[in-house]
N, CA, C and O atoms as a Tripos MOL2 file, in Angstrom:
@<TRIPOS>MOLECULE
protein
  312   311    78     0     0
PROTEIN
NO_CHARGES

@<TRIPOS>ATOM
      1 N         -27.0590   -4.6860    4.4740 N.3       1 MET1
      2 CA        -25.4200   -4.8450    4.2650 C.3       1 MET1
      3 C         -24.7270   -3.4500    3.6290 C.2       1 MET1
      4 O         -23.5250   -3.3310    3.8680 O.2       1 MET1
      5 N         -25.2410   -2.5890    2.9950 N.am      2 ALA2
      6 CA        -24.9500   -1.3370    2.3490 C.3       2 ALA2
      7 C         -24.3880   -0.4450    3.3550 C.2       2 ALA2
      8 O         -23.4460    0.3080    3.1080 O.2       2 ALA2
      9 N         -25.0680   -0.5410    4.6950 N.am      3 ASP3
     10 CA        -24.3810    0.5990    5.6630 C.3       3 ASP3
     11 C         -23.3090    0.1920    6.3250 C.2       3 ASP3
     12 O         -22.7900    0.9990    7.0970 O.2       3 ASP3
     13 N         -22.8120   -0.9550    6.2020 N.am      4 SER4
     14 CA        -21.5320   -1.2550    6.6230 C.3       4 SER4
     15 C         -20.3600   -1.2380    5.9180 C.2       4 SER4
     16 O         -19.2940   -1.6440    6.3800 O.2       4 SER4
     17 N         -20.5120   -0.7720    4.7820 N.am      5 LYS5
     18 CA        -19.3530    0.0850    3.8390 C.3       5 LYS5
     19 C         -18.6530    0.7790    4.3050 C.2       5 LYS5
     20 O         -19.1860    1.5760    5.0780 O.2       5 LYS5
     21 N         -17.3420    0.8770    4.1580 N.am      6 LYS6
     22 CA        -16.6470    1.9090    5.0510 C.3       6 LYS6
     23 C         -15.4590    2.0330    3.9660 C.2       6 LYS6
     24 O         -15.1460    1.1150    3.2080 O.2       6 LYS6
     25 N         -14.9030    3.1760    3.9980 N.am      7 LYS7
     26 CA        -14.2480    3.8080    3.0030 C.3       7 LYS7
     27 C         -12.7510    3.2090    3.5270 C.2       7 LYS7
     28 O         -12.3750    3.4470    4.6750 O.2       7 LYS7
     29 N         -12.0390    2.5160    2.7100 N.am      8 THR8
     30 CA        -10.9270    2.0230    3.1080 C.3       8 THR8
     31 C          -9.6940    3.3560    3.0770 C.2       8 THR8
     32 O          -9.6830    4.3260    2.3180 O.2       8 THR8
     33 N          -8.7620    3.0290    4.1110 N.am      9 ILE9
     34 CA         -7.5600    3.9580    3.9410 C.3       9 ILE9
     35 C          -6.3870    3.5270    3.1810 C.2       9 ILE9
     36 O          -6.0360    2.3470    3.1800 O.2       9 ILE9
     37 N          -5.8240    4.3570    2.5930 N.am     10 ALA10
     38 CA         -4.6450    3.7380    1.5580 C.3      10 ALA10
     39 C          -3.7300    3.6600    2.5950 C.2      10 ALA10
     40 O          -3.8300    4.1850    3.7040 O.2      10 ALA10
     41 N          -2.4440    2.6720    1.9780 N.am     11 LYS11
     42 CA         -1.5910    2.3650    2.7290 C.3      11 LYS11
     43 C          -0.6530    3.2700    3.0620 C.2      11 LYS11
     44 O           0.0160    3.1390    4.0880 O.2      11 LYS11
     45 N          -0.5010    4.3230    2.1970 N.am     12 LYS12
     46 CA          0.4090    5.4860    2.8320 C.3      12 LYS12
     47 C          -0.2030    6.0070    3.8740 C.2      12 LYS12
     48 O           0.5200    6.5820    4.6860 O.2      12 LYS12
     49 N          -1.5140    5.9600    4.1090 N.am     13 ASP13
     50 CA         -2.2590    6.8730    5.0460 C.3      13 ASP13
     51 C          -2.2450    5.9330    6.4530 C.2      13 ASP13
     52 O          -2.5520    6.5000    7.5020 O.2      13 ASP13
     53 N          -1.9250    4.6470    6.4750 N.am     14 PHE14
     54 CA         -1.5860    3.9130    7.3950 C.3      14 PHE14
     55 C          -0.5500    4.2360    8.4210 C.2      14 PHE14
     56 O          -0.6690    4.2390    9.6460 O.2      14 PHE14
     57 N           0.7970    4.5860    7.4610 N.am     15 ARG15
     58 CA          2.1130    5.0140    8.1850 C.3      15 ARG15
     59 C           1.7450    6.2930    8.9640 C.2      15 ARG15
     60 O           2.4360    6.6220    9.9290 O.2      15 ARG15
     61 N           0.7740    6.9600    8.6120 N.am     16 THR16
     62 CA          0.6770    8.2620    9.6290 C.3      16 THR16
     63 C          -0.1290    8.0200   10.9920 C.2      16 THR16
     64 O          -0.0430    8.8070   11.9340 O.2      16 THR16
     65 N          -0.8770    6.9280   11.0160 N.am     17 LEU17
     66 CA         -1.5970    6.7170   12.1280 C.3      17 LEU17
     67 C          -0.7550    6.1930   13.3780 C.2      17 LEU17
     68 O           0.2270    5.4960   13.1230 O.2      17 LEU17
     69 N          -1.0060    6.4220   14.4660 N.am     18 SER18
     70 CA         -0.2930    5.8940   15.6850 C.3      18 SER18
     71 C          -0.5720    4.5020   15.6710 C.2      18 SER18
     72 O          -1.2840    3.9800   14.8120 O.2      18 SER18
     73 N           0.0490    3.8050   16.7340 N.am     19 GLU19
     74 CA         -0.0910    2.2240   16.9810 C.3      19 GLU19
     75 C          -1.3810    2.1910   17.5910 C.2      19 GLU19
     76 O          -2.0810    1.2190   17.3090 O.2      19 GLU19
     77 N          -1.8670    3.1050   18.4170 N.am     20 ALA20
     78 CA         -3.2990    2.8240   18.9100 C.3      20 ALA20
     79 C          -4.4400    3.0270   18.1790 C.2      20 ALA20
     80 O          -5.5300    2.4760   18.3330 O.2      20 ALA20
     81 N          -4.0570    4.0070   17.2240 N.am     21 ASP21
     82 CA         -5.0810    4.1610   16.0760 C.3      21 ASP21
     83 C          -5.2490    2.7950   15.1280 C.2      21 ASP21
     84 O          -6.3080    2.2890   14.7600 O.2      21 ASP21
     85 N          -3.9020    2.3560   14.8460 N.am     22 LEU22
     86 CA         -3.9340    1.1170   13.9500 C.3      22 LEU22
     87 C          -4.6090   -0.2210   14.6360 C.2      22 LEU22
     88 O          -5.0610   -1.1880   14.0230 O.2      22 LEU22
     89 N          -4.5650   -0.0480   15.9440 N.am     23 GLN23
     90 CA         -5.0620   -1.2710   16.7750 C.3      23 GLN23
     91 C          -6.6440   -1.0440   16.5560 C.2      23 GLN23
     92 O          -7.3760   -1.9970   16.2900 O.2      23 GLN23
     93 N          -7.0960    0.1900   16.6750 N.am     24 LYS24
     94 CA         -8.5540    0.4850   16.7060 C.3      24 LYS24
     95 C          -9.1820    0.0210   15.3510 C.2      24 LYS24
     96 O         -10.2230   -0.6340   15.3130 O.2      24 LYS24
     97 N          -8.3920    0.4530   14.0980 N.am     25 GLU25
     98 CA         -8.3350    0.1420   12.7000 C.3      25 GLU25
     99 C          -8.7350   -1.2100   12.5950 C.2      25 GLU25
    100 O          -9.7660   -1.6360   12.0740 O.2      25 GLU25
    101 N          -7.4700   -2.0940   13.3490 N.am     26 LEU26
    102 CA         -7.7090   -3.4250   12.9570 C.3      26 LEU26
    103 C          -8.8890   -4.0860   13.7060 C.2      26 LEU26
    104 O          -9.5150   -5.0580   13.2830 O.2      26 LEU26
    105 N          -9.0980   -3.4900   14.7830 N.am     27 ALA27
    106 CA        -10.4970   -4.1320   15.3790 C.3      27 ALA27
    107 C         -11.5640   -4.1260   14.3670 C.2      27 ALA27
    108 O         -12.1620   -5.1210   13.9590 O.2      27 ALA27
    109 N         -11.7580   -2.8120   13.9730 N.am     28 GLU28
    110 CA        -12.9930   -2.5160   12.9890 C.3      28 GLU28
    111 C         -12.9430   -3.3050   11.8040 C.2      28 GLU28
    112 O         -13.9990   -3.7830   11.3880 O.2      28 GLU28
    113 N         -11.8240   -3.5220   11.1670 N.am     29 MET29
    114 CA        -11.7710   -4.4160    9.9940 C.3      29 MET29
    115 C         -12.0060   -5.6710   10.2990 C.2      29 MET29
    116 O         -12.7450   -6.2740    9.5210 O.2      29 MET29
    117 N         -11.5810   -6.2540   11.2310 N.am     30 ARG30
    118 CA        -11.8620   -7.6100   11.7140 C.3      30 ARG30
    119 C         -13.3190   -7.8460   11.8420 C.2      30 ARG30
    120 O         -13.9160   -8.7510   11.2600 O.2      30 ARG30
    121 N         -13.8890   -6.9250   12.6870 N.am     31 SER31
    122 CA        -15.4440   -6.8500   12.8010 C.3      31 SER31
    123 C         -16.1310   -6.8840   11.4180 C.2      31 SER31
    124 O         -17.0180   -7.6760   11.0980 O.2      31 SER31
    125 N         -15.6320   -5.9750   10.6900 N.am     32 LEU32
    126 CA        -16.2780   -5.9610    9.2030 C.3      32 LEU32
    127 C         -16.1090   -7.1410    8.4760 C.2      32 LEU32
    128 O         -16.9520   -7.4750    7.6430 O.2      32 LEU32
    129 N         -14.9560   -7.9140    8.7320 N.am     33 MET33
    130 CA        -14.8520   -9.0350    8.0600 C.3      33 MET33
    131 C         -15.8040  -10.0430    8.4600 C.2      33 MET33
    132 O         -16.2740  -10.7360    7.5570 O.2      33 MET33
    133 N         -16.1250  -10.2250    9.4910 N.am     34 VAL34
    134 CA        -16.9870  -10.9620   10.1850 C.3      34 VAL34
    135 C         -18.4090  -10.8190    9.3640 C.2      34 VAL34
    136 O         -19.0840  -11.7260    8.8760 O.2      34 VAL34
    137 N         -18.6140   -9.6380    9.3630 N.am     35 ASP35
    138 CA        -19.9500   -9.1400    8.9940 C.3      35 ASP35
    139 C         -20.0530   -9.6400    7.4030 C.2      35 ASP35
    140 O         -21.0830  -10.1380    6.9480 O.2      35 ASP35
    141 N         -18.8070   -9.4300    6.6070 N.am     36 HIS36
    142 CA        -19.0450   -9.8140    5.3200 C.3      36 HIS36
    143 C         -19.1200  -11.2540    5.2180 C.2      36 HIS36
    144 O         -19.8620  -11.7320    4.3610 O.2      36 HIS36
    145 N         -18.3960  -12.0680    6.0410 N.am     37 ARG37
    146 CA        -18.3090  -13.5090    6.1000 C.3      37 ARG37
    147 C         -19.9980  -13.8880    6.1140 C.2      37 ARG37
    148 O         -20.5520  -14.5600    5.2430 O.2      37 ARG37
    149 N         -20.6300  -13.3230    7.2480 N.am     38 LYS38
    150 CA        -21.8860  -13.9140    7.3780 C.3      38 LYS38
    151 C         -22.8410  -13.5050    6.3650 C.2      38 LYS38
    152 O         -23.7950  -14.2160    6.0490 O.2      38 LYS38
    153 N         -22.5770  -12.2620    5.8000 N.am     39 ALA39
    154 CA        -23.4900  -12.0030    4.4290 C.3      39 ALA39
    155 C         -23.2640  -12.6850    3.2940 C.2      39 ALA39
    156 O         -24.1770  -12.7420    2.4700 O.2      39 ALA39
    157 N         -21.9840  -13.3480    3.0270 N.am     40 ASN40
    158 CA        -21.7700  -13.9750    2.2440 C.3      40 ASN40
    159 C         -22.1960  -15.6690    2.3680 C.2      40 ASN40
    160 O         -22.5090  -16.3980    1.4270 O.2      40 ASN40
    161 N         -22.1180  -15.9760    3.5690 N.am     41 ALA41
    162 CA        -22.7380  -17.3500    3.7740 C.3      41 ALA41
    163 C         -24.4080  -17.3450    3.4240 C.2      41 ALA41
    164 O         -25.0440  -18.2850    2.9480 O.2      41 ALA41
    165 N         -24.8720  -16.1330    3.7680 N.am     42 ALA42
    166 CA        -26.3860  -16.0700    3.3680 C.3      42 ALA42
    167 C         -26.6950  -15.4900    2.1310 C.2      42 ALA42
    168 O         -27.8460  -15.1660    1.8400 O.2      42 ALA42
    169 N         -25.6410  -15.3250    1.3110 N.am     43 GLN43
    170 CA        -25.8040  -14.9090   -0.0440 C.3      43 GLN43
    171 C         -26.3240  -13.6390   -0.5430 C.2      43 GLN43
    172 O         -26.8790  -13.4130   -1.6180 O.2      43 GLN43
    173 N         -25.9520  -12.5760    0.7570 N.am     44 GLU44
    174 CA        -26.4290  -11.4470    0.5270 C.3      44 GLU44
    175 C         -25.4820  -10.4280    0.3200 C.2      44 GLU44
    176 O         -25.8640   -9.2580    0.3600 O.2      44 GLU44
    177 N         -24.2450  -10.7130    0.0940 N.am     45 LEU45
    178 CA        -23.1690   -9.9730   -0.3880 C.3      45 LEU45
    179 C         -23.1290   -9.6460   -1.7100 C.2      45 LEU45
    180 O         -23.1140  -10.5870   -2.5020 O.2      45 LEU45
    181 N         -23.1090   -8.5350   -2.1350 N.am     46 PRO46
    182 CA        -23.1380   -8.3700   -3.6840 C.3      46 PRO46
    183 C         -21.8410   -8.6390   -4.4620 C.2      46 PRO46
    184 O         -21.9530   -8.6690   -5.6880 O.2      46 PRO46
    185 N         -20.6920   -8.8270   -3.9540 N.am     47 SER47
    186 CA        -19.6320   -9.2570   -4.4960 C.3      47 SER47
    187 C         -18.5950   -9.5880   -3.5030 C.2      47 SER47
    188 O         -18.1370   -8.7550   -2.7210 O.2      47 SER47
    189 N         -18.1600  -11.0800   -3.5620 N.am     48 PRO48
    190 CA        -17.3120  -11.7490   -2.8170 C.3      48 PRO48
    191 C         -15.8390  -10.9690   -2.7470 C.2      48 PRO48
    192 O         -14.9860  -11.3020   -1.9240 O.2      48 PRO48
    193 N         -15.6750  -10.0760   -3.5440 N.am     49 ALA49
    194 CA        -14.2970   -9.5310   -3.9930 C.3      49 ALA49
    195 C         -13.9960   -8.6520   -2.5390 C.2      49 ALA49
    196 O         -12.8660   -8.4170   -2.1120 O.2      49 ALA49
    197 N         -15.2960   -8.2220   -1.8800 N.am     50 VAL50
    198 CA        -14.8950   -7.2800   -0.8270 C.3      50 VAL50
    199 C         -14.3460   -8.0890    0.2990 C.2      50 VAL50
    200 O         -13.5800   -7.5830    1.1180 O.2      50 VAL50
    201 N         -14.7280   -9.3510    0.3570 N.am     51 ILE51
    202 CA        -13.8210   -9.9920    1.4910 C.3      51 ILE51
    203 C         -12.4090  -10.2420    1.1980 C.2      51 ILE51
    204 O         -11.7020  -10.1560    2.2020 O.2      51 ILE51
    205 N         -11.8050  -10.5210    0.1300 N.am     52 ARG52
    206 CA        -10.6730  -10.1510   -0.5790 C.3      52 ARG52
    207 C         -10.0490   -8.9690    0.0160 C.2      52 ARG52
    208 O          -9.0180   -9.0040    0.6870 O.2      52 ARG52
    209 N         -10.7060   -7.9480   -0.2560 N.am     53 LYS53
    210 CA        -10.0650   -6.6130   -0.2950 C.3      53 LYS53
    211 C         -10.0720   -6.0880    1.2810 C.2      53 LYS53
    212 O          -9.3090   -5.2310    1.7260 O.2      53 LYS53
    213 N         -10.9460   -6.6820    1.9160 N.am     54 THR54
    214 CA        -10.7880   -6.6850    3.7660 C.3      54 THR54
    215 C          -9.8630   -7.3260    4.0110 C.2      54 THR54
    216 O          -9.0310   -6.7290    4.6940 O.2      54 THR54
    217 N          -9.5700   -8.5440    3.6890 N.am     55 ARG55
    218 CA         -8.4360   -9.3780    4.0260 C.3      55 ARG55
    219 C          -7.1210   -8.7650    3.8670 C.2      55 ARG55
    220 O          -6.3100   -8.7580    4.7930 O.2      55 ARG55
    221 N          -6.8400   -8.1600    2.5280 N.am     56 LYS56
    222 CA         -5.7940   -7.4640    2.3580 C.3      56 LYS56
    223 C          -5.4840   -6.1510    3.1320 C.2      56 LYS56
    224 O          -4.3530   -5.8140    3.4820 O.2      56 LYS56
    225 N          -6.5210   -5.5170    3.3360 N.am     57 ASP57
    226 CA         -6.3990   -4.2080    4.3330 C.3      57 ASP57
    227 C          -5.9480   -4.6030    5.7580 C.2      57 ASP57
    228 O          -5.1470   -3.9630    6.4390 O.2      57 ASP57
    229 N          -6.5440   -5.6900    6.0970 N.am     58 ILE58
    230 CA         -6.0240   -6.1830    7.4350 C.3      58 ILE58
    231 C          -4.4750   -6.4340    7.6570 C.2      58 ILE58
    232 O          -3.7380   -6.0810    8.5790 O.2      58 ILE58
    233 N          -4.2300   -7.1510    6.5210 N.am     59 ALA59
    234 CA         -2.7250   -7.5180    6.4700 C.3      59 ALA59
    235 C          -1.9080   -6.2150    6.2160 C.2      59 ALA59
    236 O          -0.7030   -6.3090    6.4460 O.2      59 ALA59
    237 N          -2.4070   -4.9380    5.7490 N.am     60 LYS60
    238 CA         -1.7800   -3.7920    5.5680 C.3      60 LYS60
    239 C          -1.5280   -3.3300    7.0550 C.2      60 LYS60
    240 O          -0.4310   -3.0200    7.5200 O.2      60 LYS60
    241 N          -2.4640   -3.3370    7.5710 N.am     61 VAL61
    242 CA         -2.4440   -2.7410    9.3120 C.3      61 VAL61
    243 C          -1.5440   -3.7160    9.8770 C.2      61 VAL61
    244 O          -0.5440   -3.2360   10.4090 O.2      61 VAL61
    245 N          -1.6550   -4.9240    9.8890 N.am     62 LEU62
    246 CA         -0.6750   -5.6290   10.7570 C.3      62 LEU62
    247 C           0.6340   -5.3300   10.0790 C.2      62 LEU62
    248 O           1.5040   -5.0900   10.9160 O.2      62 LEU62
    249 N           1.0450   -5.2680    8.8740 N.am     63 THR63
    250 CA          2.1260   -4.7390    8.4900 C.3      63 THR63
    251 C           2.8100   -3.4800    8.9710 C.2      63 THR63
    252 O           4.0180   -3.4100    9.1970 O.2      63 THR63
    253 N           1.9100   -2.4500    9.1160 N.am     64 MET64
    254 CA          2.3300   -1.0700    9.6920 C.3      64 MET64
    255 C           2.3320   -1.2130   11.1290 C.2      64 MET64
    256 O           3.0870   -0.4520   11.7340 O.2      64 MET64
    257 N           1.6000   -2.0860   11.8440 N.am     65 LEU65
    258 CA          1.9880   -2.4520   13.0510 C.3      65 LEU65
    259 C           3.1920   -3.0550   13.4720 C.2      65 LEU65
    260 O           3.6500   -2.8390   14.5940 O.2      65 LEU65
    261 N           3.7220   -3.7780   12.6710 N.am     66 ARG66
    262 CA          4.9350   -4.6900   12.9580 C.3      66 ARG66
    263 C           5.9470   -3.7380   12.7440 C.2      66 ARG66
    264 O           6.9360   -3.7250   13.4770 O.2      66 ARG66
    265 N           5.7900   -2.8260   11.6890 N.am     67 GLU67
    266 CA          6.8300   -1.7390   11.3600 C.3      67 GLU67
    267 C           7.2530   -1.0240   12.3090 C.2      67 GLU67
    268 O           8.4340   -0.7400   12.5120 O.2      67 GLU67
    269 N           6.0580   -0.5950   13.1280 N.am     68 LYS68
    270 CA          6.2670    0.3070   14.2570 C.3      68 LYS68
    271 C           6.7960   -0.2640   15.4380 C.2      68 LYS68
    272 O           7.3670    0.3960   16.3050 O.2      68 LYS68
    273 N           6.5920   -1.6080   15.4820 N.am     69 GLN69
    274 CA          7.2140   -2.3850   16.4860 C.3      69 GLN69
    275 C           8.8470   -2.4860   16.4180 C.2      69 GLN69
    276 O           9.5780   -2.2730   17.3860 O.2      69 GLN69
    277 N           9.2670   -2.8290   15.1790 N.am     70 ILE70
    278 CA         10.4510   -3.0080   14.8690 C.3      70 ILE70
    279 C          11.2670   -1.8150   14.7640 C.2      70 ILE70
    280 O          12.4760   -1.9590   14.9440 O.2      70 ILE70
    281 N          10.7980   -0.6230   14.4950 N.am     71 ALA71
    282 CA         11.4480    0.6460   14.3030 C.3      71 ALA71
    283 C          12.3840    1.0090   15.6310 C.2      71 ALA71
    284 O          13.5650    1.3360   15.5070 O.2      71 ALA71
    285 N          11.8160    0.9260   16.7140 N.am     72 PRO72
    286 CA         12.6300    1.2770   18.0160 C.3      72 PRO72
    287 C          13.9790    0.2170   18.0830 C.2      72 PRO72
    288 O          15.1130    0.6310   18.3270 O.2      72 PRO72
    289 N          13.7370   -0.8500   17.8900 N.am     73 ALA73
    290 CA         14.8970   -1.8770   17.9140 C.3      73 ALA73
    291 C          15.7860   -1.6270   17.0990 C.2      73 ALA73
    292 O          16.9530   -1.7690   17.4670 O.2      73 ALA73
    293 N          15.4500   -1.1120   15.5450 N.am     74 LYS74
    294 CA         16.5220   -0.5630   14.5030 C.3      74 LYS74
    295 C          17.3400    0.5010   14.9840 C.2      74 LYS74
    296 O          18.5540    0.5400   14.7820 O.2      74 LYS74
    297 N          16.6090    1.4930   15.7070 N.am     75 GLU75
    298 CA         17.2860    2.6280   16.2440 C.3      75 GLU75
    299 C          18.0890    2.3560   17.2220 C.2      75 GLU75
    300 O          19.1410    2.9960   17.2490 O.2      75 GLU75
    301 N          17.8750    1.5050   18.1220 N.am     76 ARG76
    302 CA         18.9510    1.0460   19.1960 C.3      76 ARG76
    303 C          20.2110    0.4420   18.6520 C.2      76 ARG76
    304 O          21.2890    0.6370   19.2130 O.2      76 ARG76
    305 N          20.1040   -0.2330   17.6470 N.am     77 GLU77
    306 CA         21.1240   -1.0230   16.8730 C.3      77 GLU77
    307 C          22.0270   -0.0680   16.3370 C.2      77 GLU77
    308 O          23.1940   -0.4220   16.1730 O.2      77 GLU77
    309 N          21.7000    1.0120   16.0570 N.am     78 LYS78
    310 CA         22.4550    2.3430   15.3140 C.3      78 LYS78
    311 C          23.4350    2.6070   16.3080 C.2      78 LYS78
    312 O          24.2300    3.5350   16.1600 O.2      78 LYS78
@<TRIPOS>BOND
     1     1     2 1
     2     2     3 1
     3     3     4 2
     4     3     5 am
     5     5     6 1
     6     6     7 1
     7     7     8 2
     8     7     9 am
     9     9    10 1
    10    10    11 1
    11    11    12 2
    12    11    13 am
    13    13    14 1
    14    14    15 1
    15    15    16 2
    16    15    17 am
    17    17    18 1
    18    18    19 1
    19    19    20 2
    20    19    21 am
    21    21    22 1
    22    22    23 1
    23    23    24 2
    24    23    25 am
    25    25    26 1
    26    26    27 1
    27    27    28 2
    28    27    29 am
    29    29    30 1
    30    30    31 1
    31    31    32 2
    32    31    33 am
    33    33    34 1
    34    34    35 1
    35    35    36 2
    36    35    37 am
    37    37    38 1
    38    38    39 1
    39    39    40 2
    40    39    41 am
    41    41    42 1
    42    42    43 1
    43    43    44 2
    44    43    45 am
    45    45    46 1
    46    46    47 1
    47    47    48 2
    48    47    49 am
    49    49    50 1
    50    50    51 1
    51    51    52 2
    52    51    53 am
    53    53    54 1
    54    54    55 1
    55    55    56 2
    56    55    57 am
    57    57    58 1
    58    58    59 1
    59    59    60 2
    60    59    61 am
    61    61    62 1
    62    62    63 1
    63    63    64 2
    64    63    65 am
    65    65    66 1
    66    66    67 1
    67    67    68 2
    68    67    69 am
    69    69    70 1
    70    70    71 1
    71    71    72 2
    72    71    73 am
    73    73    74 1
    74    74    75 1
    75    75    76 2
    76    75    77 am
    77    77    78 1
    78    78    79 1
    79    79    80 2
    80    79    81 am
    81    81    82 1
    82    82    83 1
    83    83    84 2
    84    83    85 am
    85    85    86 1
    86    86    87 1
    87    87    88 2
    88    87    89 am
    89    89    90 1
    90    90    91 1
    91    91    92 2
    92    91    93 am
    93    93    94 1
    94    94    95 1
    95    95    96 2
    96    95    97 am
    97    97    98 1
    98    98    99 1
    99    99   100 2
   100    99   101 am
   101   101   102 1
   102   102   103 1
   103   103   104 2
   104   103   105 am
   105   105   106 1
   106   106   107 1
   107   107   108 2
   108   107   109 am
   109   109   110 1
   110   110   111 1
   111   111   112 2
   112   111   113 am
   113   113   114 1
   114   114   115 1
   115   115   116 2
   116   115   117 am
   117   117   118 1
   118   118   119 1
   119   119   120 2
   120   119   121 am
   121   121   122 1
   122   122   123 1
   123   123   124 2
   124   123   125 am
   125   125   126 1
   126   126   127 1
   127   127   128 2
   128   127   129 am
   129   129   130 1
   130   130   131 1
   131   131   132 2
   132   131   133 am
   133   133   134 1
   134   134   135 1
   135   135   136 2
   136   135   137 am
   137   137   138 1
   138   138   139 1
   139   139   140 2
   140   139   141 am
   141   141   142 1
   142   142   143 1
   143   143   144 2
   144   143   145 am
   145   145   146 1
   146   146   147 1
   147   147   148 2
   148   147   149 am
   149   149   150 1
   150   150   151 1
   151   151   152 2
   152   151   153 am
   153   153   154 1
   154   154   155 1
   155   155   156 2
   156   155   157 am
   157   157   158 1
   158   158   159 1
   159   159   160 2
   160   159   161 am
   161   161   162 1
   162   162   163 1
   163   163   164 2
   164   163   165 am
   165   165   166 1
   166   166   167 1
   167   167   168 2
   168   167   169 am
   169   169   170 1
   170   170   171 1
   171   171   172 2
   172   171   173 am
   173   173   174 1
   174   174   175 1
   175   175   176 2
   176   175   177 am
   177   177   178 1
   178   178   179 1
   179   179   180 2
   180   179   181 am
   181   181   182 1
   182   182   183 1
   183   183   184 2
   184   183   185 am
   185   185   186 1
   186   186   187 1
   187   187   188 2
   188   187   189 am
   189   189   190 1
   190   190   191 1
   191   191   192 2
   192   191   193 am
   193   193   194 1
   194   194   195 1
   195   195   196 2
   196   195   197 am
   197   197   198 1
   198   198   199 1
   199   199   200 2
   200   199   201 am
   201   201   202 1
   202   202   203 1
   203   203   204 2
   204   203   205 am
   205   205   206 1
   206   206   207 1
   207   207   208 2
   208   207   209 am
   209   209   210 1
   210   210   211 1
   211   211   212 2
   212   211   213 am
   213   213   214 1
   214   214   215 1
   215   215   216 2
   216   215   217 am
   217   217   218 1
   218   218   219 1
   219   219   220 2
   220   219   221 am
   221   221   222 1
   222   222   223 1
   223   223   224 2
   224   223   225 am
   225   225   226 1
   226   226   227 1
   227   227   228 2
   228   227   229 am
   229   229   230 1
   230   230   231 1
   231   231   232 2
   232   231   233 am
   233   233   234 1
   234   234   235 1
   235   235   236 2
   236   235   237 am
   237   237   238 1
   238   238   239 1
   239   239   240 2
   240   239   241 am
   241   241   242 1
   242   242   243 1
   243   243   244 2
   244   243   245 am
   245   245   246 1
   246   246   247 1
   247   247   248 2
   248   247   249 am
   249   249   250 1
   250   250   251 1
   251   251   252 2
   252   251   253 am
   253   253   254 1
   254   254   255 1
   255   255   256 2
   256   255   257 am
   257   257   258 1
   258   258   259 1
   259   259   260 2
   260   259   261 am
   261   261   262 1
   262   262   263 1
   263   263   264 2
   264   263   265 am
   265   265   266 1
   266   266   267 1
   267   267   268 2
   268   267   269 am
   269   269   270 1
   270   270   271 1
   271   271   272 2
   272   271   273 am
   273   273   274 1
   274   274   275 1
   275   275   276 2
   276   275   277 am
   277   277   278 1
   278   278   279 1
   279   279   280 2
   280   279   281 am
   281   281   282 1
   282   282   283 1
   283   283   284 2
   284   283   285 am
   285   285   286 1
   286   286   287 1
   287   287   288 2
   288   287   289 am
   289   289   290 1
   290   290   291 1
   291   291   292 2
   292   291   293 am
   293   293   294 1
   294   294   295 1
   295   295   296 2
   296   295   297 am
   297   297   298 1
   298   298   299 1
   299   299   300 2
   300   299   301 am
   301   301   302 1
   302   302   303 1
   303   303   304 2
   304   303   305 am
   305   305   306 1
   306   306   307 1
   307   307   308 2
   308   307   309 am
   309   309   310 1
   310   310   311 1
   311   311   312 2
@<TRIPOS>SUBSTRUCTURE
     1 MET1         2 RESIDUE 1 A MET
     2 ALA2         6 RESIDUE 1 A ALA
     3 ASP3        10 RESIDUE 1 A ASP
     4 SER4        14 RESIDUE 1 A SER
     5 LYS5        18 RESIDUE 1 A LYS
     6 LYS6        22 RESIDUE 1 A LYS
     7 LYS7        26 RESIDUE 1 A LYS
     8 THR8        30 RESIDUE 1 A THR
     9 ILE9        34 RESIDUE 1 A ILE
    10 ALA10       38 RESIDUE 1 A ALA
    11 LYS11       42 RESIDUE 1 A LYS
    12 LYS12       46 RESIDUE 1 A LYS
    13 ASP13       50 RESIDUE 1 A ASP
    14 PHE14       54 RESIDUE 1 A PHE
    15 ARG15       58 RESIDUE 1 A ARG
    16 THR16       62 RESIDUE 1 A THR
    17 LEU17       66 RESIDUE 1 A LEU
    18 SER18       70 RESIDUE 1 A SER
    19 GLU19       74 RESIDUE 1 A GLU
    20 ALA20       78 RESIDUE 1 A ALA
    21 ASP21       82 RESIDUE 1 A ASP
    22 LEU22       86 RESIDUE 1 A LEU
    23 GLN23       90 RESIDUE 1 A GLN
    24 LYS24       94 RESIDUE 1 A LYS
    25 GLU25       98 RESIDUE 1 A GLU
    26 LEU26      102 RESIDUE 1 A LEU
    27 ALA27      106 RESIDUE 1 A ALA
    28 GLU28      110 RESIDUE 1 A GLU
    29 MET29      114 RESIDUE 1 A MET
    30 ARG30      118 RESIDUE 1 A ARG
    31 SER31      122 RESIDUE 1 A SER
    32 LEU32      126 RESIDUE 1 A LEU
    33 MET33      130 RESIDUE 1 A MET
    34 VAL34      134 RESIDUE 1 A VAL
    35 ASP35      138 RESIDUE 1 A ASP
    36 HIS36      142 RESIDUE 1 A HIS
    37 ARG37      146 RESIDUE 1 A ARG
    38 LYS38      150 RESIDUE 1 A LYS
    39 ALA39      154 RESIDUE 1 A ALA
    40 ASN40      158 RESIDUE 1 A ASN
    41 ALA41      162 RESIDUE 1 A ALA
    42 ALA42      166 RESIDUE 1 A ALA
    43 GLN43      170 RESIDUE 1 A GLN
    44 GLU44      174 RESIDUE 1 A GLU
    45 LEU45      178 RESIDUE 1 A LEU
    46 PRO46      182 RESIDUE 1 A PRO
    47 SER47      186 RESIDUE 1 A SER
    48 PRO48      190 RESIDUE 1 A PRO
    49 ALA49      194 RESIDUE 1 A ALA
    50 VAL50      198 RESIDUE 1 A VAL
    51 ILE51      202 RESIDUE 1 A ILE
    52 ARG52      206 RESIDUE 1 A ARG
    53 LYS53      210 RESIDUE 1 A LYS
    54 THR54      214 RESIDUE 1 A THR
    55 ARG55      218 RESIDUE 1 A ARG
    56 LYS56      222 RESIDUE 1 A LYS
    57 ASP57      226 RESIDUE 1 A ASP
    58 ILE58      230 RESIDUE 1 A ILE
    59 ALA59      234 RESIDUE 1 A ALA
    60 LYS60      238 RESIDUE 1 A LYS
    61 VAL61      242 RESIDUE 1 A VAL
    62 LEU62      246 RESIDUE 1 A LEU
    63 THR63      250 RESIDUE 1 A THR
    64 MET64      254 RESIDUE 1 A MET
    65 LEU65      258 RESIDUE 1 A LEU
    66 ARG66      262 RESIDUE 1 A ARG
    67 GLU67      266 RESIDUE 1 A GLU
    68 LYS68      270 RESIDUE 1 A LYS
    69 GLN69      274 RESIDUE 1 A GLN
    70 ILE70      278 RESIDUE 1 A ILE
    71 ALA71      282 RESIDUE 1 A ALA
    72 PRO72      286 RESIDUE 1 A PRO
    73 ALA73      290 RESIDUE 1 A ALA
    74 LYS74      294 RESIDUE 1 A LYS
    75 GLU75      298 RESIDUE 1 A GLU
    76 ARG76      302 RESIDUE 1 A ARG
    77 GLU77      306 RESIDUE 1 A GLU
    78 LYS78      310 RESIDUE 1 A LYS
């Protein structure tokens, strides 16, 4: 399981990514979450806190995607 460790990206760095890159990052994180859950079920995960961290990172990416979807609509309102 040690080989699947991935350096997480800070929230401020998510803002610089394009929507396609965010989608790619989201897919990778969801795959990583599945791996963490399997390892946790098999009691191979050193710390279950990584599940919580991964879940929060997924939420950050989803928030950035939503902001990028809303931004054009707000520009049209002005």
